[in-house]
C-alpha positions in Angstrom: -0.1 0.1 0.2 1.7 3.1 -0.7 2.0 6.4 1.5 -0.8 8.1 -0.1 -3.4 5.5 0.0 -2.8 5.1 3.6 -3.1 8.6 4.6 -5.4 10.0 1.9 -9.2 9.0 2.2 -11.5 8.8 -0.7 -14.7 10.3 -1.8 -16.6 8.4 1.0 -14.0 8.9 3.8 -13.9 12.9 3.4 -18.1 12.8 3.2 -18.1 11.0 6.4 -15.7 13.0 8.2 -17.0 16.7 6.8 -20.5 15.5 7.7 -19.6 14.7 11.3 -17.3 17.9 11.8 -19.0 20.6 9.7 -21.4 21.5 11.7 -18.9 21.4 15.3 -16.7 23.6 13.3 -19.5 26.1 12.8 -20.9 25.7 16.1 -17.5 25.7 17.7 -16.0 28.8 15.3 -19.3 30.8 16.1 -18.8 30.4 20.0 -15.3 31.2 19.7 -15.4 34.3 17.5 -18.1 36.1 20.0 -15.8 34.8 22.4 -13.4 37.3 21.2 -16.0 39.4 20.7 -17.0 39.3 24.2 -13.3 39.4 25.6 -13.0 42.6 23.6 -16.2 44.1 25.1 -15.2 43.0 28.7 -11.5 44.6 27.5 -13.2 47.6 27.0 -13.4 48.4 30.8 -9.7 47.9 31.4 -7.1 45.5 32.1 -8.4 44.8 35.5 -11.9 43.7 34.0 -10.3 41.8 31.5 -7.6 40.0 33.8 -10.6 39.3 36.4 -13.3 37.5 33.8 -10.2 35.7 32.6 -9.2 34.6 36.1 -13.0 33.4 36.8 -13.3 31.5 33.4 -9.9 29.7 33.8 -12.0 28.4 37.2 -15.0 27.4 35.8 -12.8 25.6 32.4 -11.9 23.2 35.3 -16.0 22.5 35.6 -16.3 22.5 32.2 -13.8 19.8 31.4 -14.6 17.6 34.5 -17.8 17.6 32.9 -16.4 16.9 29.5 -14.7 14.2 30.7 -17.6 12.7 32.4 -19.7 12.6 29.4 -17.0 11.6 27.3 -16.3 8.6 29.3 -20.1 7.6 29.4 -20.0 8.5 25.9 -17.4 6.2 24.5 -20.4 3.5 25.5 -23.2 5.4 23.5 -20.9 5.9 20.0 -20.5 2.0 20.5 -23.9 1.2 21.3 -25.2 3.1 18.2 -23.1 1.4 16.2 -24.5 -1.3 17.2 -28.0 0.2 17.4 -28.8 -0.8 21.0 -31.4 1.7 22.0 -31.9 0.6 25.8 -28.0 1.0 25.9 -27.8 4.7 24.7 -30.8 5.2 27.1 -29.0 3.9 29.8 -25.7 5.8 29.3 -28.3 9.2 28.9 -29.8 8.6 32.5 -25.9 8.1 33.7 -24.3 11.1 31.9 -27.4 13.2 33.9 -26.6 11.9 37.5 -23.0 12.6 37.0 -22.9 15.2 35.7 -25.4 17.0 38.2 -23.5 15.5 41.2 -19.8 17.6 39.4 -22.3 20.9 38.9 -23.4 21.0 42.5 -19.9 20.3 43.8 -18.7 23.4 41.6 -21.4 25.6 42.8 -20.5 25.1 46.4 -16.8 25.3 45.5 -16.7 28.5 44.1 -19.5 29.7 46.0 -17.2 29.2 49.5 -13.6 29.4 48.1 -13.9 31.5 44.9 -11.8 34.6 46.4 -9.0 32.7 47.6 -9.0 30.7 44.5 -8.9 34.2 42.2 -6.3 35.7 45.1 -3.7 32.5 43.6 -3.8 33.9 40.3 -3.0 37.8 41.9 0.5 37.5 43.8 2.6 38.9 40.8 3.3 43.1 39.9 0.4 45.2 39.6 2.4 46.7 37.0 -0.5 46.4 34.5 -3.4 47.6 36.5 -4.7 47.3 40.0 -4.9 44.2 41.8 -7.5 44.8 44.2 -10.0 46.2 42.0 -9.1 42.8 39.3 -10.2 40.9 42.2 -13.8 42.7 42.8 -14.0 42.2 39.2 -13.5 38.9 39.0 -16.3 38.1 42.2 -18.8 40.3 40.3 -18.5 38.1 37.4 -18.4 35.0 39.3 -21.3 35.3 41.6 -23.6 35.5 38.4 -21.6 33.1 36.1 -22.9 30.1 38.5 -26.3 30.5 38.0 -25.9 29.4 34.0 -23.7 26.3 35.4 -27.0 24.4 35.5 -28.0 24.5 32.1 -24.3 24.1 30.9 -24.9 20.9 32.4 -27.7 20.5 30.6 -26.3 21.4 27.2 -23.6 18.8 27.4 -25.6 15.9 28.0 -28.1 16.5 25.5 -25.8 17.8 22.8 -22.5 15.0 23.5 -25.8 12.2 23.3 -27.0 13.4 20.0 -23.5 13.9 18.3 -22.6 10.6 19.4 -26.1 9.2 17.5 -25.4 11.0 14.5 -27.1 14.5 15.3 -24.9 17.6 14.9 -27.2 20.2 13.1 -29.6 20.5 16.2 -26.9 21.1 18.8 -25.4 24.1 16.2 -28.6 25.8 15.3 -29.1 25.9 19.2 -25.7 27.1 19.7 -25.9 29.8 17.2 -28.8 30.7 18.8 -27.4 31.1 22.2 -24.6 33.2 20.8 -26.3 36.0 19.5 -28.5 36.4 22.3 -24.7 36.6 24.5 -23.4 38.6 22.4 -26.7 40.8 21.8 -27.1 41.2 25.8 -23.7 41.5 26.2 -23.9 45.1 24.2 -27.0 46.1 26.0 -25.8 44.9 29.3 -21.7 45.7 30.0 -22.6 49.6 28.1 -25.7 49.8 29.6 -27.1 50.8 25.5 -31.3 51.4 24.3 -31.8 51.9 28.0 -30.7 49.1 29.9 -28.5 49.4 32.7 -24.7 49.7 32.7 -23.4 46.6 34.7 -20.2 45.9 33.1 -18.3 42.5 34.0 -22.0 41.5 35.5 -24.0 42.7 32.4 -21.7 39.9 31.4 -22.3 37.3 33.2 -25.9 37.7 33.0 -25.8 37.4 29.1 -23.7 34.3 29.5 -26.0 32.8 32.2 -29.1 34.0 29.8 -27.8 32.4 26.6 -27.2 29.1 28.6 -30.3 29.4 29.6 -31.5 30.1 25.8 -29.8 26.9 24.6 -30.5 24.4 26.6 -34.3 25.2 26.2 -33.9 25.2 22.4 -32.1 21.5 22.6 -34.5 20.3 24.9 -37.4 21.2 23.3 -36.6 19.8 20.1 -35.0 16.6 21.2 -38.3 15.0 23.1 -40.3 16.4 20.2 -39.0 14.4 18.3 -38.0 11.4 20.7 -40.7 9.1 18.9 -39.3 9.3 15.3 -35.6 10.0 15.5 -34.3 9.5 19.1 -36.4 6.6 21.1 -33.5 6.4 23.6 -35.5 9.7 25.1 -38.5 7.8 25.5 -39.1 7.1 29.2 -35.7 8.0 30.0 -37.0 10.4 32.8 -39.2 7.7 33.8 -36.4 5.2 35.8 -33.3 6.2 37.4 -32.4 2.3 37.0 -29.3 1.2 35.1 -28.1 -2.0 35.1 -25.7 -2.7 37.7 -23.2 -4.4 35.0 -23.6 -1.6 32.8 -22.9 0.8 35.9 -19.7 -1.0 36.9 -18.7 -0.9 33.5 -18.8 2.8 32.5 -17.1 3.4 35.7 -14.3 1.2 35.6 -13.6 2.8 31.7 -15.7 6.6 32.7 -13.9 7.2 35.9 -10.4 7.6 34.0 -12.0 9.8 31.8 -13.2 12.4 34.4 -9.9 12.3 36.2 -7.9 12.9 33.3 -9.8 15.8 32.2 -10.0 17.4 36.2 -6.8 16.6 36.6 -5.8 18.2 33.0 -7.5 21.4 33.9 -6.3 21.9 37.1 -2.8 21.3 35.7 -3.6 24.1 33.0 -4.8 26.4 35.7 -1.8 25.8 37.5 0.4 26.5 34.6 -1.3 29.6 34.0 -1.0 30.7 37.2 2.7 30.5 36.6 2.6 32.6 34.0 0.8 34.8 36.5 3.6 35.5 38.8 5.1 37.6 35.9 2.4 40.2 36.7 -1.4 41.2 35.6 0.1 42.4 32.0 0.8 38.7 31.7 -2.7 37.4 32.8 -4.1 39.6 30.2 -2.3 38.5 28.0 -3.0 34.8 28.3 -6.4 35.4 28.6 -6.4 37.7 25.3 -4.0 35.2 23.5 -5.6 32.1 24.9 -9.1 33.2 23.1 -7.0 33.7 20.2 -6.1 30.5 19.8 -8.9 29.0 20.8 -10.2 30.5 17.9 -7.7 28.7 15.7 -8.1 26.0 17.4 -11.5 24.9 16.3 -11.3 23.1 13.3 -8.3 21.0 15.1 -10.8 20.0 18.1 -13.3 19.6 16.0 -12.0 17.4 14.0 -10.9 15.4 17.1 -14.4 15.1 18.2 -15.2 14.1 14.9 -12.8 11.6 15.3 -14.0 10.1 18.2 -17.6 9.9 17.2 -16.5 8.4 13.9 -13.9 5.4 14.9 -16.0 4.8 18.2 -19.3 4.0 15.7 -16.7 2.1 13.4 -15.9 -0.2 16.3 -19.6 -0.8 17.6 -20.0 -2.3 14.5 -17.2 -4.4 14.6 -14.9 -3.7 11.5 -11.2 -3.4 13.2 -9.9 -3.4 9.9 -12.1 0.3 8.6 -11.8 1.9 12.2 -7.8 1.7 11.9 -7.8 2.6 8.0 -10.2 5.8 8.8 -8.4 6.9 12.2 -5.1 6.8 10.5 -6.5 9.2 7.9 -8.3 11.3 10.1 -5.0 12.2 12.2 -3.2 13.2 8.9 -6.2 15.2 7.4 -6.1 17.2 10.8 -2.4 17.8 10.9 -2.2 19.0 7.5 -4.7 21.2 8.2 -3.1 22.7 11.4 -0.2 23.3 8.8 -2.0 25.4 7.0 -4.2 27.3 9.9 -0.8 27.6 11.7 0.9 30.0 8.8 -2.6 31.9 9.2 -2.1 32.2 13.0 1.2 33.0 12.8 0.6 36.1 10.3 -2.2 37.3 12.1 -1.0 37.4 15.7 -0.3 41.4 16.2 -3.5 42.1 14.9 -5.6 40.7 17.4 -3.9 42.0 20.6 -4.2 45.6 19.0 -8.1 45.5 19.4 -8.1 45.0 23.6 -7.7 48.2 25.7 -4.8 47.0 27.8 -0.9 48.2 28.2 1.3 48.0 25.4 3.6 45.5 26.9 0.3 43.2 27.6 0.0 42.8 23.8 3.2 42.6 23.0 3.3 39.2 25.3 0.3 38.1 23.6 1.1 38.5 19.8 4.3 36.6 20.8 2.4 33.5 22.3 0.6 33.5 19.9 3.3 33.0 17.0 4.8 30.2 19.6 1.5 28.5 19.3 1.2 28.4 15.8 4.6 27.0 15.3 3.5 24.3 17.3 0.0 23.9 16.1 0.6 20.7 14.3 2.5 19.0 17.1 -0.7 19.8 18.9 -3.0 18.4 15.5 -1.2 14.8 16.2 -1.4 14.8 20.1 -5.3 15.6 19.9 -5.4 12.7 17.4 -3.8 10.6 19.4 -5.9 11.2 22.4 -9.4 10.6 20.6 -8.2 7.4 19.4 -7.2 6.1 22.8 -10.3 7.2 24.3 -12.6 5.8 21.3 -11.6 2.3 22.1 -12.4 2.5 25.8 -8.3 2.6 26.6 -9.2 5.3 29.6 -6.3 4.4 32.0 -3.9 4.8 29.3 -5.4 7.9 27.7 -5.4 9.7 31.4 -1.3 8.7 31.9 -1.0 9.8 28.2 -3.0 12.9 28.9 -3.3 14.3 32.3 -0.1 12.7 33.2 1.5 14.1 30.6 0.6 17.5 32.0 1.5 16.6 35.3 4.7 15.1 34.6 6.1 17.6 32.1 4.5 20.7 31.4 3.7 21.8 34.8 6.8 20.9 35.9 8.6 23.0 33.7 6.4 26.3 33.9 6.9 25.3 37.6 10.7 25.3 37.7 11.2 28.3 34.8 8.5 30.6 36.8 10.0 30.5 40.2 14.0 29.6 39.8 14.7 32.0 36.8 13.7 35.4 35.5 12.7 34.2 32.2 9.9 36.1 30.8 6.5 34.5 30.1 6.7 34.1 26.3 10.2 32.0 26.6 8.5 29.8 29.6 5.4 29.4 27.4 7.6 28.4 24.4 9.5 25.2 26.6 6.2 24.1 28.1 5.0 23.4 24.1 8.8 21.8 23.3 7.4 19.5 26.0 4.2 18.1 23.9 6.8 16.7 21.3 7.8 14.1 23.8 3.8 13.3 24.2 3.3 13.2 20.4 6.1 10.6 20.4 4.5 8.7 23.0 1.0 8.8 21.3 1.6 7.8 17.8 3.8 4.6 19.5 0.6 3.7 21.4 -1.8 4.9 18.3 -0.3 2.1 15.9 0.6 -0.4 18.3 -3.3 -0.6 18.5 -4.0 -0.8 22.1 -7.2 1.4 21.2 -8.6 -1.0 18.7 -11.4 -2.8 20.9 -15.2 -3.3 20.7 -16.5 -2.9 24.4 -19.8 -3.2 23.9 -20.9 -6.3 22.6 
């Protein structure tokens, strides 16, 4: 078999991949573009507002990934049950998702309510040369108190959207997401700046707009999904009639899914800890990394959407029992993602100085942000291969290996680099970020060895 035939698919392959990935790309792309606009609007308040909201969103990011990890572990079963056309299996995984997500959400609300102030202060130990640290804390607390209201709505969105995608429905979550985005953007404009007779609420207005948009999105998905339960989504019929899940399935989900939950929590906490390391270089660094992460997320949309599609497509194929096809599709999706990221990385590098100029912050913060974006652009193909390895290992239920590969690498490679360089050297935050990214090369080598070794190649529902 030639290299081209190994890495390049036919028309059917790309049709399958694009059918799943394009709606996710559109939804995520619009979401991240509006997040950019939100950030710019909040940034109009100044460096303190931008930094305060950015810190809180970093904390909420830990919750978001805990939800993602819990649902991903269960979603491995949903995707394979769908491939095996097992309706009752999907219904049971849906119930499991609802219960575990409710527990995580309640825990997150309690932690943020009781320890939110102390958590925000962890990021305010550097210099205040870029602004007022006390004012940053005040803005962060104002935003957090209201943002908490949106967490239950986010939970519902993720439970339903993830299950629909695992069952091949990507269009409706995209449409609901677009409506949510419009609501968020409009009310950000009205409530942050007090337009058209609305009160001028600043960062609190941004939090209200986000919570409101989540409520709208969850309502649309709930109403539409259950309206189509009889014809298209039979697994939703009687899903709330009982909370009973077969004990054997609970045991299997717990065995395979728990490492995914642990992985995402440890990964997100590790990322938050690395950002805390960067924050030791002052408020300018806090603002810069908030700007850079928003821009990087916008450019990373295609990368992560293709990765999510890989998980769904390969998971469905594994559930159907066609192992040879699973290997072929997996290899070609990773190759396609890496090639696309070479192009996106080039565009990202060229446009790096443009986006920070849109923010009302210091020149130093803008310069740091531009340099961080350039470095991230250079490493984007590396991230594509790492991301493809992650979703491949996860699709076959090899969650312990996935956990060691993903969060294990954060805590043993990336975080020690950031911790040592931020505390024992006077290296600037841009160089620290670069050395952290270099650590990803080790992860890619290990990931590709695991993928090539086919340790992930198994059916877990039959």
